[in-house]
N, C-alpha and C positions, 0 to 999 in steps of 0.2 A: 611600724610605717612610719613613712617617711613623714616630716613635717610640712613638704610642700605640696603633699597630695592633697590635690581639692583646694588647697589654700589661695587665697586671695593678695593681691600684693600692698593692699593698703587697708583700712577698716578696723574690724574689730580682731581679724585676724593678726594682722599686724601688732595690735597692741597687746594682745595674750602672749605672742612670741617674745616682744621685747621685756614686757614685765616678767615671763619667764625665766628669760636669759639671765634678765637683771637679779633676781630673786638669785638664780644659781652663782652666779659670779660674786653677789655681796656675802652669801654662804661660805663658799669656797675662801675668801678674803678674809671672814670672820675665823676661819679656822676649823670650819665643821668637818670633821673627818667624812672618807668617802662612803664605808659603811654605815654612817649615821645621815647620810645624803638619802633622803626617799622622796619618793613623788609626792606623799601628803604633805612631808615637811616643807619641799618646794613649792607647791600648788600653794599653801599657807601664806606662805610670804609673799608671793607673785597676786595674792588676792583670788586665786579664781579655783575652780573646782578641781579634786584631784582627778575626776573623769576625762576633764580636758586635756590635763598632762599625758595620762596614760593613752587616750586618742591621738593625740598628733605624734607623741616620742614612744611611746609603747614601752620605754624604760628608761633607769638613769641612766645606764650606758648609752644609751642613743641620743639622750639628750645630752649628754656631756659633750657626746661627739657634735652637736651642732653646735653647742655653745663654742667648742673650741675652734672649731672650722670656722665660726662667725668671727671669732675674737683673733685668730692666727691667719685668717687671710686676709691680703693685702695692706697688713700692715707697717712691712718694709718694702720700701721701693727698691727696684732694678736701677741700678746705677749705668752710666753710658759715660765713663771718663776717657774711652779710646785705649784703655789698657787692659789685659786681662788680671794683672796683678792688682790694679788700682780698684778697679770693679769690684774684686773679690773683697779686699780691705775694707772697701767703704760698707759692701752687702754684709759682710760678718759683723762688722763694727756696730752698724744698725743692729743686726739680729743679737748679738753680748748685750748690746742696752735695752731691747724688749726684755732678754731673759733676765736680766736684772731687777726689773717690774718686779716687788712682790707679788701684785694680784697676778700678773700672766703666769711666775711661778707655781704659784698654789692653783691655778687651774689646771697646769699643764701635769702636775702632780695628781690630783683629782681624776684628770683623764686618764692617765699613766693605771691608776686604781681601777679605775672603773672597766679596764679590759681593753683587749688587741685593736679595736677598732675606732674606739676613741684616743687611744694613744697616739694612734696614726694620723688623726686630725692635726695633732701639734706640730707634725713635720711635713705631712702633703705638700702644702704651699711652698715650704721654704725649698721641697727639690723641685718644683717647677719654677721654681728663681734662678737657683742653680742653672738649670737647663735653658734658660731665657740668656744667661751671663754666657753659658759656653756655647751657646749656638752665634750671640751676635760676635764672637771671636772667633770663632770658626767663618762667619761671612765677612769679617775683615781680612780673613786668608791666616788667622793664627792657629798654632797649635794648641789643643787643651786636652786636660786631663778628662777622665771618663766622669760623669757624673757621682759614680759611687766612690771614686777616690776623692772627690771633694767631700762628700758625707763624711767620709772616713777620715778623711785628712784635716777638715775644717768644721765642719757641723757638729760632727760626735763630741771631739774636744769641748766644743762650747755647751752643748747640752749638758754633757757629764758634770763639766764643771758648777752650771749652773742648779743642778738638778740632785748633785751628790758631796760636792765641796763647800765646806762653810765660807761666807763671804770672805773672811779676814785670813782665810790660809788660799785664797786663788792666786797670788802670786801677782803677774805686774798688771799693770791696767788695762783694760781690754783693747786699747787700742795698739799696746805695746804687745800683747798676746795674740791679737790676729795679725799683726804685721808676721812675729815669727811663724804662724802656722801656716800663712799663705807662703810666707819664703821657702818653707820647709816643703809644702805641697809643689809646688812650681818648680823649686830647685831638685826636687828629688822624685817628680812623678816620674813613674815607670811607666804607664801606660798612657803614652799620648796618642792623642787620635787628629789626624790631619783636617 
């Protein structure tokens, strides 16, 4: 069941959602493992009855999806510098900074551990942002790579580094790394579309 079905925009419903989301974020930030993150544990931390959480979200995976969508939607602004390369560099640098936040990283890891739907919540908004950047460049008359080429060449390396490479082994600063990735993407983009 979706948390939005039958809910009102304010009042008790909004307070419960905020308390439950905050409880999940705090538990994840404290290092509670995904398998130990249960609805009764979350409900107790949020100060609500477990039945309320079950009724609204149905499962921990659905709840993590809701929290991840809320957390990862709209945090990174789509820039408009007038240049595709500069837009992608600024956007990807902001994404890299967001990925460097320990709380964001913990939530992503928990979402991935909760299953495919929750994991997709971590990247769905990013794909929409890439699409917006590419559509803007197309409207300016420029050639653009396919969305999947940007995901594979720019977003995937950033997420991989954040999730799997220890911070001290990640190499150049995010700005330098992003510049290199954008240069490779745009310099060697095979699938350009008008």
